Structures are given as C-alpha cells and as structure tokens.
C-alpha positions as CSV (number, residue, x, y, z in Angstrom):
1,X,0.0,0.0,0.0
2,X,1.3,3.5,-0.9
3,X,1.2,6.6,1.1
4,X,-1.4,7.8,-1.4
5,X,-3.7,5.0,-0.5
6,X,-3.0,5.7,3.2
7,X,-4.0,9.3,2.6
8,X,-7.3,8.1,1.2
9,X,-7.9,6.0,4.2
10,X,-7.2,8.9,6.5
11,X,-9.5,11.1,4.5
12,X,-12.4,8.6,4.9
13,X,-11.8,8.6,8.7
14,X,-11.7,12.4,9.0
15,X,-14.9,12.7,6.9
16,X,-16.7,10.1,9.1
17,X,-15.6,11.6,12.4
18,X,-16.3,15.2,11.5
19,X,-19.6,14.9,9.5
20,X,-20.6,18.6,9.9
21,X,-17.8,19.5,7.5
22,X,-18.5,19.5,3.7
23,X,-16.8,16.9,1.7
24,X,-14.3,19.4,0.4
25,X,-13.5,20.8,3.8
26,X,-13.0,17.3,5.3
27,X,-10.8,16.3,2.4
28,X,-8.6,19.3,2.7
29,X,-8.4,18.9,6.5
30,X,-7.3,15.3,6.1
31,X,-4.8,16.3,3.4
32,X,-3.4,19.1,5.6
33,X,-3.2,17.1,8.8
34,X,-1.6,14.2,6.9
35,X,1.1,16.5,5.6
36,X,1.8,17.9,9.0
37,X,2.3,14.5,10.5
38,X,4.5,13.3,7.6
39,X,6.7,16.4,7.7
40,X,6.5,16.8,11.5
41,X,5.9,20.5,10.8
42,X,3.0,22.8,10.2
43,X,5.1,24.9,7.9
44,X,3.1,25.7,4.7
45,X,6.1,25.4,2.3
46,X,7.2,22.0,3.7
47,X,3.8,20.5,3.7
48,X,2.8,21.7,0.2
49,X,6.1,20.5,-1.3
50,X,5.6,17.1,0.2
51,X,1.9,16.8,-0.8
52,X,2.7,18.1,-4.3
53,X,5.3,15.4,-4.7
54,X,3.1,12.7,-3.2
55,X,0.1,13.5,-5.4
56,X,2.0,14.6,-8.5
57,X,0.6,18.1,-8.3
58,X,2.1,21.5,-8.5
59,X,3.1,22.7,-5.1
60,X,1.6,26.2,-5.7
61,X,-1.8,24.7,-6.4
62,X,-1.5,22.5,-3.3
63,X,-0.5,25.6,-1.2
64,X,-3.4,27.6,-2.4
65,X,-5.8,24.7,-1.6
66,X,-4.4,24.5,1.9
67,X,-4.6,28.2,2.4
68,X,-8.2,28.4,1.5
69,X,-9.0,26.0,4.3
70,X,-8.4,28.7,6.9
71,X,-9.5,31.7,4.7
72,X,-12.7,33.6,5.3
73,X,-15.4,32.9,2.7
74,X,-14.9,36.4,1.1
75,X,-11.2,35.7,0.6
76,X,-11.6,32.4,-1.3
77,X,-11.6,32.0,-5.0
78,X,-14.7,31.0,-7.0
79,X,-18.4,31.2,-6.0
80,X,-20.4,29.6,-3.3
81,X,-17.4,29.2,-1.0
82,X,-18.0,28.7,2.7
83,X,-15.6,29.2,5.5
84,X,-15.0,26.5,8.1
85,X,-17.0,27.0,11.3
86,X,-14.5,25.8,13.8
87,X,-16.8,25.9,16.9
88,X,-19.1,23.3,15.3
89,X,-16.1,20.9,15.3
90,X,-15.4,21.0,19.0
91,X,-18.1,18.6,20.1
92,X,-17.3,16.2,17.3
93,X,-13.6,16.2,18.3
94,X,-14.6,15.2,21.7
95,X,-17.0,12.5,20.4
96,X,-14.1,11.2,18.2
97,X,-11.9,10.8,21.3
98,X,-14.7,9.1,23.3
99,X,-15.4,6.8,20.4
100,X,-11.9,5.5,20.6
101,X,-11.7,5.6,24.4
102,X,-11.2,2.4,26.5
103,X,-14.8,1.1,27.1
104,X,-14.4,0.4,30.8
105,X,-13.1,3.8,31.7
106,X,-15.7,6.6,32.0
107,X,-13.6,9.3,33.5
108,X,-12.0,12.2,31.7
109,X,-9.7,15.0,32.7
110,X,-10.0,18.3,30.8
111,X,-7.3,20.9,31.4
112,X,-7.9,24.6,30.6
113,X,-5.1,27.1,30.1
114,X,-3.9,29.9,27.9
115,X,-0.8,30.0,25.7
116,X,0.7,32.9,23.9
117,X,2.6,33.4,20.7
118,X,4.6,36.5,21.3
119,X,2.5,39.5,20.8
120,X,0.5,37.9,17.9
121,X,-2.0,35.7,19.7
122,X,-3.3,34.4,23.0
123,X,-4.9,31.0,22.7
124,X,-7.5,29.9,25.2
125,X,-7.5,26.1,25.1
126,X,-9.5,23.2,26.6
127,X,-7.6,19.9,26.1
128,X,-8.2,16.3,27.0
129,X,-5.1,15.2,28.8
130,X,-3.8,11.8,28.0
131,X,-0.6,9.9,28.9
132,X,1.6,12.9,29.5
133,X,0.2,14.8,26.5
134,X,-2.9,16.8,25.6
135,X,-5.3,16.9,22.7
136,X,-6.9,20.4,22.0
137,X,-10.7,19.9,21.7
138,X,-11.9,23.5,22.0
139,X,-10.1,26.9,21.7
140,X,-10.5,30.6,21.0
141,X,-7.7,32.8,19.7
142,X,-7.5,36.5,20.4
143,X,-4.9,39.1,19.5
144,X,-2.0,39.1,21.9
145,X,-2.7,42.8,22.8
146,X,-6.3,42.2,23.7
147,X,-7.1,43.0,27.3
148,X,-10.2,42.5,29.4
149,X,-12.2,39.5,30.7
150,X,-12.2,36.2,28.9
151,X,-15.1,34.9,30.9
152,X,-17.5,34.7,28.0
153,X,-15.1,32.8,25.8
154,X,-14.3,30.3,28.5
155,X,-18.0,29.7,29.3
156,X,-18.8,29.2,25.7
157,X,-16.0,26.7,25.2
158,X,-17.0,24.7,28.3
159,X,-20.7,24.7,27.4
160,X,-20.1,23.5,23.9
161,X,-18.1,20.5,25.1
162,X,-20.4,19.6,27.9
163,X,-23.3,19.5,25.5
164,X,-21.7,16.5,23.8
165,X,-20.5,14.6,26.9
166,X,-22.5,11.6,28.1
167,X,-24.2,12.3,31.4
168,X,-22.9,9.1,33.1
169,X,-19.2,10.1,32.6
170,X,-17.2,11.8,35.4
171,X,-15.3,14.9,34.1
172,X,-12.9,17.0,36.1
173,X,-11.8,20.4,34.8
174,X,-8.3,21.4,35.9
175,X,-7.0,24.9,36.0
176,X,-4.0,26.6,37.6
177,X,-4.2,29.5,40.1
178,X,-4.1,32.2,37.5
179,X,-7.5,31.1,36.1
180,X,-9.4,30.6,39.3
181,X,-12.6,32.5,39.6
182,X,-15.9,31.9,41.5
183,X,-17.9,32.2,38.3
184,X,-15.7,29.5,36.7
185,X,-16.3,27.1,39.6
186,X,-20.0,27.7,39.5
187,X,-20.2,27.4,35.7
188,X,-18.5,24.1,35.7
189,X,-20.8,22.8,38.4
190,X,-23.9,23.9,36.4
191,X,-22.6,21.8,33.5
192,X,-22.5,18.8,35.8
193,X,-18.8,18.6,35.5
194,X,-16.4,18.9,38.5
195,X,-14.1,21.9,39.0
196,X,-10.6,21.0,40.1
197,X,-9.1,24.4,40.5
198,X,-5.9,25.4,42.3
199,X,-6.1,28.5,44.5
200,X,-3.5,30.7,46.1
201,X,-2.6,30.1,49.7
202,X,-2.7,33.7,50.8
203,X,-6.5,33.8,51.4
204,X,-8.7,32.7,54.3
205,X,-11.3,29.9,54.9
206,X,-13.5,28.6,57.6
207,X,-14.8,25.1,58.2
208,X,-18.4,24.7,57.0
209,X,-19.9,24.5,60.5
210,X,-17.6,27.2,62.0
211,X,-17.8,31.0,62.1
212,X,-14.0,31.5,62.5
213,X,-11.9,32.3,59.5
214,X,-8.2,31.2,59.4
215,X,-5.4,31.4,57.0
216,X,-5.3,28.9,54.1
217,X,-1.6,28.5,54.5
218,X,-2.3,27.0,58.0
219,X,-4.1,24.0,56.5
220,X,-1.0,21.9,55.6
221,X,2.6,21.4,56.5
222,X,5.3,20.4,54.2
223,X,5.0,16.7,55.2
224,X,3.2,15.3,52.1
225,X,0.1,14.4,54.2
226,X,-3.3,14.9,52.5
227,X,-6.0,16.8,54.2
228,X,-9.5,17.1,53.0
229,X,-11.9,19.7,54.4
230,X,-15.5,20.9,53.8
231,X,-15.1,24.7,53.9
232,X,-16.3,28.1,53.0
233,X,-13.3,29.6,51.1
234,X,-12.5,33.3,51.2
235,X,-13.7,35.8,53.7
236,X,-15.0,38.5,51.3
237,X,-18.8,37.9,51.0
238,X,-18.9,38.2,47.2
239,X,-16.0,35.7,46.8
240,X,-17.2,33.1,49.3
241,X,-17.3,29.6,48.0
242,X,-18.8,26.5,49.6
243,X,-16.6,23.6,48.5
244,X,-14.3,20.7,49.3
245,X,-10.7,21.8,49.9
246,X,-8.0,19.3,49.1
247,X,-4.7,20.2,50.6
248,X,-1.3,18.7,50.3
249,X,2.3,19.9,50.5
250,X,5.0,17.6,49.2
251,X,8.6,18.2,50.2
252,X,9.5,18.8,46.5
253,X,7.3,21.8,46.2
254,X,7.8,25.4,47.4
255,X,4.1,25.9,48.0
256,X,1.2,23.7,48.9
257,X,-1.4,22.4,46.5
258,X,-4.8,23.8,47.5
259,X,-7.5,22.5,45.2
260,X,-11.2,23.5,45.4
261,X,-13.8,21.1,44.0
262,X,-17.5,20.1,44.4
263,X,-16.6,16.5,44.8
264,X,-17.1,15.1,48.3
265,X,-13.9,14.7,50.4
266,X,-14.0,10.9,50.1
267,X,-14.2,11.0,46.3
268,X,-11.2,13.0,45.2
269,X,-7.5,13.5,45.8
270,X,-5.2,16.5,45.2
271,X,-2.9,14.1,43.3
272,X,-5.3,14.3,40.3
273,X,-4.2,17.9,39.9
274,X,-0.9,16.6,38.6
275,X,-2.7,15.8,35.3
276,X,-3.0,19.5,34.6
277,X,0.7,19.8,33.7
278,X,0.1,17.6,30.7
279,X,-1.5,20.5,28.9
280,X,1.9,22.2,29.1
281,X,3.5,19.2,27.4
282,X,0.7,19.6,24.8
283,X,1.7,23.2,24.1
284,X,5.3,22.0,23.6
285,X,4.1,19.4,21.0
286,X,2.2,22.1,19.2
287,X,5.2,24.4,19.1
288,X,8.9,23.6,19.2
289,X,8.6,19.9,20.2
290,X,6.3,18.9,17.4
291,X,4.4,20.9,14.8
292,X,6.5,24.1,15.1
293,X,3.4,26.4,15.2
294,X,5.5,29.2,16.8
295,X,7.0,29.9,13.3
296,X,3.6,30.9,11.8
297,X,3.4,34.1,10.0
298,X,-0.4,34.4,10.5
299,X,-1.8,37.6,12.1
300,X,-5.5,37.0,11.8
301,X,-7.0,35.2,14.8
302,X,-9.9,33.8,12.8
303,X,-7.5,32.1,10.4
304,X,-5.4,30.9,13.2
305,X,-8.5,29.3,14.9
306,X,-9.2,27.3,11.7
307,X,-5.6,26.3,11.4
308,X,-5.7,24.9,14.9
309,X,-8.3,22.4,13.7
310,X,-5.5,20.9,11.5
311,X,-3.1,20.8,14.5
312,X,-5.8,19.2,16.7
313,X,-6.6,16.5,14.2
314,X,-3.0,15.7,13.6
315,X,-2.3,15.5,17.3
316,X,-5.4,13.3,17.9
317,X,-4.1,10.8,15.3
318,X,-0.6,10.8,16.6
319,X,-1.6,10.2,20.2
320,X,-4.1,7.5,19.3
321,X,-1.2,5.5,17.7
322,X,1.5,6.5,20.2
323,X,-0.7,6.1,23.3
324,X,-1.9,2.7,22.3
325,X,1.7,1.5,21.8
326,X,2.7,3.1,25.1
327,X,-0.1,1.4,26.9
328,X,1.2,-2.0,25.8
329,X,4.7,-1.1,27.1
330,X,4.0,0.4,30.5
331,X,0.6,0.3,32.3
332,X,2.1,1.9,35.5
333,X,0.0,4.7,37.0
334,X,1.5,8.1,37.9
335,X,2.8,8.7,41.3
336,X,0.4,10.0,44.0
337,X,2.1,13.4,44.1
338,X,5.0,13.5,41.7
339,X,7.2,16.6,41.1
340,X,6.0,16.4,37.5
341,X,2.9,14.5,36.5
342,X,4.4,11.6,34.6
343,X,4.1,7.8,35.1
344,X,6.2,6.3,38.0
345,X,8.4,4.7,35.4
346,X,9.6,7.6,33.2
347,X,8.9,7.3,29.5
348,X,11.9,7.0,27.3
349,X,9.8,8.5,24.5
350,X,6.7,10.6,24.7
351,X,3.5,9.2,23.3
352,X,3.5,12.1,20.8
353,X,7.0,11.2,19.4
354,X,6.2,7.5,19.5
355,X,3.1,8.1,17.5
356,X,4.9,10.1,14.8
357,X,7.6,7.4,14.5
358,X,5.1,4.5,14.2
359,X,3.0,6.3,11.6
360,X,6.0,7.0,9.5
361,X,7.3,3.5,9.8
362,X,4.0,2.0,8.9
363,X,3.8,3.9,5.6
364,X,7.4,3.1,4.8
365,X,6.4,-0.6,5.1
366,X,3.5,0.0,2.7
367,X,1.0,-1.1,5.4
368,X,-2.6,0.2,5.9
369,X,-3.1,3.6,7.5
370,X,-2.3,3.2,11.2
371,X,-5.2,4.0,13.6
372,X,-4.9,3.6,17.3
373,X,-7.2,3.9,20.4
374,X,-7.1,5.7,23.7
375,X,-6.1,3.7,26.8
376,X,-5.9,6.1,29.7
377,X,-3.6,5.4,32.6
378,X,-5.3,4.3,35.8
379,X,-6.3,7.2,38.0
380,X,-4.5,7.2,41.3
381,X,-6.7,5.8,44.1
382,X,-7.8,8.0,47.0
383,X,-4.9,7.8,49.5
384,X,-5.2,7.9,53.3
385,X,-6.1,11.4,54.3
386,X,-7.0,13.5,57.3
387,X,-10.6,14.7,57.2
388,X,-10.6,18.0,59.0
389,X,-14.0,18.8,60.5
C-alpha cells in the first residue's frame, strides 16, 4: 500500500468523524493534517512541497488549496465558497476521542489554560489530557494585545463541550491558580462537571460549621500528608465559595497544592491535579517539540483558529497511535504526588514522538493507515487522608 492509499484511508476517517464539514472541507483537512504528520511540521512550504510530490501536483496549487481551508469565505476564489465554522467541530472532536476511548473507563480529565505566541496571539484552550500529552478539543484565539475578561469565551468553550458529553461520565476540569474565579467554579458545576481548580494560599477559609476564619496556609505542613476539608473559602462575602478543599504539600514543592472542587472529600484527591501539567506538554508538542506552530506568519485570529483544527486532528491521530503502543509497554500509574505528573516509570519517548515514529514506519512498510485507540492510565486511588471537621 502506498502513502497515497494511506491518505485516502485517513480522508475517509476524518470525513466520518467530522460529519458537519463539507466533503471538500473534510478532504482538505485530512490532506493538511496528513502532511503535518508526515513532515513533522505545520510549515506551509514544507507541507505543500511534500503533498505536491506525493500527489504529482504543482506545489503552488496545493499551497493555495491548503490556504483556503483557513480563509474567510470572502477571501476564497470562486463562487459559493464557505468558511470552516470551527466551533461546530469542538463537540465532534470530543466524540471522536470518546469513540476510541477504552470502554471500561468513563472518567475524563480536561485541562484549561492559555498559551501565547509572542504579541501575535493568545490561545484559550481546553484539552483532553492523556498519557503525558494533551489533545486540544476547543479553543479561542484572540490578539495578543487584547485586554479584558475572557469569561464569555471560557464559558462558551466549556458549554459547547459539555453538551456533547455523556451524562454518566465523570469529568474533572483542571486549571491553575491564574485562572481561578468563583464564576468559573459555578459554571463548571452547572454543566454537571467537576471543577478541580488550584487556588493561592494567601487567602482565608472557615470550616463549614464554624464561624471563625483562618489562613489557608495553615491547612497543611510540608509533610506530604493529604488533608480534606469541607469549607467556606475566602472571607469577602462576594467571593465566598462553599466547596471541598483538598490540601497537600509535598517536600519537592515550594508551595502547597490547595484544590477546590465540588466532589465530596471521600471521592477526590489532590494528586489528580498533577494531570494539569500535561497540557503544558501539549503546548510544547504544538510548538517547538512537534508541529512548530511558533513559526507561523499568521496575524488573523480567525484564520489561526481554523488552522488549529488541522493541528488538533494531527495531534489526535498521533496520540491514538503512540498512546496505544505506550499502553502496551507500560501500564504503570502516575505517582500520588510527583514533582511532575508523569508515570512512575519515566517514559523513554513521549506518546507524541512515538506516534509520529510509528505512523512514518507504517507507511514506509506500505502497510494500511495506522489507527490507534485511547487507553488512559489508571487514576491514582484515593490515599489515606486526614478529614478535618
């Protein structure tokens, strides 16, 4: 089987998994993401040269076809041209992942964070974290100079995804201290997901049945012991939050982990917060460690949002193949509270890099298009903890 036949197989998969796209849009998305994986680069010149040689087409015509995938409708050639509506793809990306997810696991960790590209863009991203990596499933891109609240964008992204999530799944939403807000906690709860948000330790709290506030930093000592509390966080009336507080301070950290969630104290552990760091590994894969998006010359946020659909699909494919192979090698869970959230036996190669290598090797052997599946690592069990009443 040739790479050309493999491309046709990949096109059929993309068309089936993203049915809201037109046939032309799905075909170009498959073509573009295929080229990104083969070239290990999102650079237009590299990808168009490769695809032109593969398909015996002029590279300029290929380049124009790829460009028009992320153009606005008015900027495209011809008549009756339609632009890609990226937001309609977010739910389908999530469905795609869940359709390939291990059937006996119905828990999902979604990390939210923002990443910047110099002064060009700020990207607000929701990613499914998986085996040390992350798959972007919803995003919004704004000019790097834009100021003001991102509340509406975050709420929209979360709502779009939640509408496609089966009700019987458990979903935790992870965010670092810089993104914590009461409205965010409450919005996630309204969606029937579970906030897992880290907070600063400078504030105050009181036990739920007490009237006395005390400093958050007094909750834990640097002994690694987990403490779970039912509390009212923050003294200011408008900021007060009724929640479960998960507190732990490992010797390897300069500051404690203080996590607020709506889960009962017996059903969660601060160690799960370690999964959040995987979105940072995902940003590395999108940039210098993988697709090299940091080299883009784009300046239009709308075009960049459509281009991220290419990067998301390429990443999903690579991690389905690399993660499946990784699961066969090492099923070990991550440590209860590791300095970095990786499996207890460090990987010699990331699932992202492994997936790229296996896909390339498969096509060089003239084998059918490689397609994997998602086998999440076991979630760490709830450790012994002190329930503070």
